[in-house]
C-alpha positions in Angstrom: -5.5 -6.5 -7.0 -3.9 -3.8 -9.1 -2.6 -0.7 -7.5 -2.2 2.5 -9.5 0.4 5.2 -9.5 -1.0 8.7 -9.0 0.7 11.8 -10.4 1.6 14.4 -7.9 0.6 17.2 -10.2 -3.1 16.0 -10.1 -3.5 14.3 -6.7 -1.7 14.1 -3.4 -1.9 11.5 -0.6 -3.7 12.1 2.7 -1.7 13.6 5.5 0.4 10.9 7.2 -0.5 8.3 4.6 1.9 5.4 4.0 3.0 5.3 0.4 5.5 4.4 -2.2 6.8 7.4 -4.2 9.1 7.8 -7.2 11.8 10.3 -8.0 13.3 10.0 -11.5 16.9 10.6 -10.3 16.8 8.6 -7.1 14.3 5.8 -7.5 11.3 4.3 -5.6 10.9 4.8 -1.9 8.5 3.6 0.8 7.6 6.4 3.3 4.9 8.8 4.3 3.3 12.0 2.9 3.1 15.2 5.1 2.0 18.7 4.4 4.2 21.3 6.1 3.2 24.9 5.3 6.1 26.3 7.4 8.7 24.5 5.4 11.2 25.8 2.8 10.0 25.2 -0.8 7.0 23.1 -1.5 4.9 22.3 1.5 4.2 18.8 0.1 6.8 16.5 1.7 7.6 12.8 1.0 9.5 11.4 3.9 11.4 8.1 4.3 14.4 7.0 6.5 16.5 8.0 3.5 15.5 11.7 3.6 12.9 14.1 2.5 11.7 15.0 -1.0 9.1 17.5 -2.0 6.5 17.4 -4.7 8.9 19.1 -7.1 11.1 16.0 -7.0 8.4 13.3 -6.8 6.5 12.5 -10.0 4.3 9.7 -8.8 3.0 8.0 -5.6 1.0 4.9 -4.8 -0.7 3.7 -1.6 1.4 1.3 0.5 -0.4 -2.1 0.9 1.3 -4.4 3.4 -0.2 -7.5 1.9 1.4 -6.6 -1.5 4.6 -5.0 -0.2 6.9 -7.1 -2.4 4.9 -6.4 -5.6 5.3 -2.8 -6.8 4.4 -2.0 -10.4 6.8 0.4 -12.0 5.7 4.1 -12.2 4.7 5.4 -15.7 7.9 7.5 -16.1 10.3 4.8 -14.8 11.9 4.5 -18.2 12.9 8.1 -18.0 15.1 7.4 -15.0 18.8 8.2 -15.7 21.0 5.9 -13.7 24.0 8.0 -14.8 22.8 10.9 -12.7 23.1 9.0 -9.5 26.8 8.6 -8.7 26.0 6.0 -6.0 24.2 3.6 -8.3 25.7 0.1 -8.1 25.0 -0.7 -11.7 26.7 2.5 -13.0 30.5 1.8 -12.7 31.4 4.6 -15.1 31.6 2.3 -18.1 28.9 1.9 -20.7 28.0 -1.7 -19.8 24.2 -1.3 -19.9 22.1 -1.8 -23.0 18.9 0.3 -22.8 15.7 -1.4 -24.0 12.0 -0.9 -23.6 10.3 -3.2 -21.2 7.0 -4.7 -22.5 4.0 -3.3 -20.6 3.1 -6.7 -19.0 6.6 -7.0 -17.6 6.8 -3.6 -15.9 6.7 -4.7 -12.3 9.3 -4.3 -9.7 9.7 -7.2 -7.1 11.9 -6.8 -4.1 12.4 -8.4 -0.7 13.5 -6.7 2.4 13.8 -7.3 6.1 12.5 -4.7 8.6 12.4 -4.4 12.3 8.7 -3.8 12.1 6.0 -2.6 9.7 5.6 1.1 9.1 
């Protein structure tokens, strides 16, 4: 089963929907979407335990699927992410140690494993 990233400029998730979302200067998160018309800035909020972003910061989102939780394809604009903008990045030690290269399309998949106290 192939899941697709949706661009926030064309389509938004359903209220309360569990999703993955991508911010080019922070990375990929698992959380929920909420519409809050009484909020500051954009009413479209992407919420995780790490904080809240609005649709101005989130470029893409994808439906969360528990059965495929460890298999997340990279968002279309992932290569635009600048790790040097995030001072807390573990890879960025302040030295130019990283060579940039284009990932082949068939290898653009992010696999991760995590332990949670329960499913979202």
